[in-house]
C-alpha positions in Angstrom: 1.8 -6.7 16.4 5.4 -6.6 15.4 6.8 -3.9 13.1 10.2 -2.7 11.9 10.4 0.9 12.9 13.0 3.3 11.6 14.5 5.7 14.2 17.1 7.2 12.0 19.6 6.3 9.3 20.5 2.6 9.6 18.6 2.4 12.9 15.8 0.0 12.4 14.2 -1.8 15.4 11.6 -4.6 15.5 9.1 -3.7 18.2 5.6 -4.3 19.4 3.2 -1.6 18.2 -0.6 -1.3 18.2 -2.5 -3.0 15.5 -4.2 -0.5 13.2 -7.9 0.2 13.8 -10.1 -0.7 10.9 -11.8 2.4 9.4 -15.5 2.1 8.7 -15.0 2.4 4.9 -11.8 0.5 4.8 -9.9 -2.7 5.7 -7.1 -4.3 7.5 -4.6 -6.3 5.5 -2.6 -9.1 7.0 0.8 -8.6 5.3 2.2 -11.8 3.8 5.1 -10.2 1.9 6.7 -6.9 1.2 9.2 -5.9 -1.5 12.3 -4.0 -0.7 12.9 -1.5 -3.4 15.6 1.0 -4.1 13.7 3.9 -2.5 13.3 1.8 0.7 17.1 1.2 0.8 17.8 4.9 0.2 15.2 6.0 2.8 16.4 3.5 5.4 20.1 4.5 5.1 19.6 8.3 5.0 17.8 10.9 7.0 14.9 10.8 4.6 12.3 11.7 7.2 14.3 14.8 8.4 14.1 13.6 12.0 10.4 12.7 11.9 10.7 9.2 13.5 9.8 6.5 14.3 8.4 5.5 11.0 7.4 2.2 9.3 8.5 1.9 5.7 7.5 -0.6 3.1 5.2 0.1 0.1 5.2 -3.0 -2.0 2.7 -4.9 0.0 0.9 -8.3 -0.6 -1.5 -9.8 1.9 -5.0 -11.0 2.7 -7.9 -8.9 3.9 -8.2 -9.7 7.6 -11.0 -7.3 8.6 -13.4 -5.0 6.7 -15.3 -2.0 8.0 -19.1 -2.0 7.9 -19.2 0.4 4.9 -16.6 -1.5 2.8 -18.4 -3.4 0.0 -15.7 -4.1 -2.6 -13.5 -6.5 -0.6 -14.2 -9.5 1.6 -12.2 -11.1 4.4 -9.8 -13.5 2.8 -9.4 -11.6 -0.4 -5.7 -11.5 -1.5 -4.6 -8.0 -2.4 -1.5 -6.3 -3.8 -1.3 -2.6 -2.8 0.0 -0.7 -5.7 3.1 1.0 -4.6 2.3 4.2 -6.4 -0.5 6.6 -5.7 -2.3 7.2 -9.0 -6.0 7.5 -9.7 -5.8 6.4 -13.4 -8.8 8.6 -14.1 -7.4 12.2 -14.4 -6.0 13.6 -17.7 -2.4 13.0 -16.6 -3.0 9.4 -15.7 -5.1 8.6 -18.8 -2.4 10.1 -21.0 0.2 7.8 -19.6 1.8 10.3 -17.1 0.6 8.8 -13.8 3.7 10.2 -12.1 1.9 13.6 -12.5 -1.4 12.5 -11.1 -3.5 15.5 -10.1 -5.8 13.7 -7.7 -4.5 14.9 -4.3 -6.9 12.7 -2.4 -5.4 9.6 -3.9 -1.8 10.9 -3.3 -2.5 10.6 0.4 -2.9 6.9 0.0 0.8 6.4 -0.5 1.7 2.8 0.5 3.8 2.7 3.6 3.7 0.6 6.7 4.6 -2.7 5.0 7.3 -3.7 7.4 4.7 -4.7 9.9 2.2 -7.6 10.4 -0.9 -5.6 9.5 -1.7 -2.4 7.6 -5.0 -0.6 7.5 -6.6 2.2 5.6 -9.6 3.5 3.7 -10.4 1.8 0.5 -10.4 4.6 -2.1 -13.7 4.9 -3.9 -11.7 5.9 -6.9 -9.3 2.9 -7.0 -9.8 0.4 -9.7 -9.7 -3.3 -9.1 -9.5 -6.4 -11.3 -10.0 -10.0 -10.6 -7.1 -10.9 -12.8 -4.2 -12.8 -11.2 -0.7 -11.5 -11.8 0.0 -14.4 -14.1 -3.1 -13.7 -16.2 -2.2 -10.0 -16.4 1.4 -10.6 -17.5 0.3 -13.2 -20.1 -2.1 -10.7 -21.6 0.3 -7.7 -21.2 -2.3 -5.8 -19.2 -1.2 -3.0 -16.9 -2.3 -3.2 -13.3 -2.5 0.4 -12.5 -4.6 0.5 -9.3 -4.1 1.1 -5.6 -5.3 -2.5 -5.1 -6.3 -5.5 -7.1 -7.7 -8.9 -6.3 -5.3 -11.8 -6.7 
């Protein structure tokens, strides 16, 4: 698959890389779109990785489930998903009180969304992530927050 790899500040190269392997309890997402946010721009133009390159940035990811592992039961091939760019469980005291930036669930923190500047991204579907079948339009019309690592479109 093709991916945009960062090799250093302002050194981004599109290259062929191995397609991620599907974990038994996870999925592979075929990326259809990825947002470019301020943190991406900062990270791509500075030595944010302190020399730990190459690296694939991109954390505002939208796509379709391309493959699921045998233990994954929540999602099906073809489901449209938005990977929430943050890493919040929305179940700990900090998240429930409105301070998800201080989430105390360290297992969820490891799910930080990166790898979006590629054709596919894979990973374990967190058993603690919340999902909803609401579309983004429905959610915005009803002023509902979409605080989840992934939600069905």
